[in-house]
C-alpha positions as CSV (number, residue, x, y, z in Angstrom):
1,M,-24.2,-52.2,-32.6
2,Y,-24.1,-54.6,-29.7
3,A,-26.4,-55.7,-26.9
4,L,-26.0,-57.2,-23.5
5,V,-28.3,-60.3,-23.3
6,E,-29.1,-62.7,-20.4
7,I,-29.2,-66.3,-21.5
8,L,-29.9,-69.0,-18.8
9,G,-29.0,-66.6,-16.0
10,K,-25.6,-65.5,-17.5
11,Q,-24.8,-62.3,-19.4
12,Y,-23.2,-62.1,-22.8
13,K,-22.2,-59.4,-25.2
14,A,-23.9,-60.0,-28.5
15,T,-22.9,-58.5,-31.9
16,K,-24.3,-59.3,-35.3
17,G,-22.5,-62.3,-36.8
18,A,-20.8,-63.3,-33.5
19,T,-20.6,-66.8,-32.2
20,L,-21.3,-67.3,-28.5
21,R,-20.6,-70.3,-26.3
22,V,-23.5,-70.6,-23.9
23,D,-24.7,-73.2,-21.5
24,K,-26.4,-76.2,-23.1
25,L,-29.8,-75.3,-24.6
26,D,-32.6,-77.8,-25.0
27,S,-33.2,-77.2,-28.7
28,E,-32.5,-78.8,-32.1
29,I,-29.4,-77.9,-34.1
30,G,-30.2,-75.4,-36.8
31,E,-33.2,-74.1,-34.8
32,K,-33.9,-70.3,-34.7
33,L,-33.8,-68.9,-31.2
34,E,-35.2,-65.7,-29.8
35,F,-34.0,-64.1,-26.6
36,D,-36.0,-61.2,-25.1
37,K,-34.0,-60.6,-21.9
38,V,-31.9,-57.7,-23.3
39,L,-30.2,-55.7,-20.6
40,A,-28.7,-52.9,-22.7
41,V,-28.5,-51.9,-26.4
42,S,-25.8,-49.7,-27.8
43,N,-25.5,-47.9,-31.2
44,S,-22.5,-46.0,-32.1
45,D,-23.9,-42.8,-30.5
46,K,-26.7,-43.9,-28.2
47,M,-26.9,-46.4,-25.2
48,V,-30.2,-47.7,-23.9
49,F,-30.4,-49.5,-20.5
50,G,-33.3,-51.5,-19.3
51,T,-34.9,-51.7,-15.8
52,P,-34.2,-54.6,-15.8
53,Y,-34.8,-55.3,-19.5
54,V,-35.1,-53.1,-22.5
55,E,-38.7,-53.0,-23.8
56,G,-39.3,-54.5,-27.3
57,A,-35.6,-55.5,-27.7
58,K,-34.9,-59.0,-29.0
59,I,-31.9,-61.0,-30.1
60,M,-32.4,-63.5,-33.0
61,A,-29.9,-66.4,-33.1
62,T,-29.3,-69.8,-34.6
63,L,-28.2,-72.9,-32.7
64,D,-25.1,-74.2,-34.5
65,E,-23.7,-77.1,-32.6
66,A,-23.4,-78.8,-29.2
67,V,-19.8,-79.1,-27.8
68,K,-18.1,-80.3,-24.7
69,D,-15.4,-78.4,-22.8
70,K,-12.0,-80.0,-22.0
71,K,-12.0,-82.4,-19.1
72,V,-11.4,-81.0,-15.6
73,K,-9.9,-83.5,-13.2
74,V,-10.8,-83.4,-9.5
75,F,-8.4,-85.2,-7.2
76,K,-9.1,-85.6,-3.5
77,F,-6.8,-87.1,-0.9
78,K,-6.1,-87.2,2.8
79,R,-2.5,-87.4,3.8
80,R,-1.3,-90.5,5.7
81,K,-4.7,-92.2,5.5
82,G,-4.5,-93.9,2.1
83,Y,-7.5,-92.1,0.8
84,R,-7.4,-91.0,-2.8
85,K,-10.3,-90.3,-5.2
86,T,-10.1,-89.1,-8.8
87,Q,-13.1,-87.7,-10.8
88,G,-13.5,-86.0,-14.1
89,H,-16.0,-83.6,-15.5
90,R,-16.8,-82.2,-19.0
91,Q,-19.2,-79.3,-19.2
92,N,-21.7,-79.2,-22.1
93,Y,-22.1,-76.0,-24.2
94,S,-24.1,-74.8,-27.2
95,M,-22.6,-72.6,-29.9
96,I,-25.0,-70.0,-31.2
97,T,-24.6,-67.4,-33.9
98,I,-26.3,-64.0,-33.5
99,D,-28.3,-63.3,-36.6
100,E,-30.0,-60.0,-35.7
101,I,-30.4,-57.5,-33.0
102,K,-33.9,-55.8,-32.9
103,A,-34.0,-52.8,-30.7
């Protein structure tokens, strides 16, 4: 069984026991989370689609840890002008574990 869930405007495929890397959530580590924006639910023989969300479907998850992605370097320059600029960016993510899919 799996479900397509919308978390912070992005869609993820959630299966029981899976660990997902989502954008940073403002919650404490170890906190139980509940997502009710479920777009589709699939059993082995039946598929249910929502318009836009499936009524009564929920995803129960636990927030495991907060991680950072690897650094992305941004380099800008203009030729023959002596202009160079280097910046870096590291995106913050949250790791969540799917505990249960209620459909």
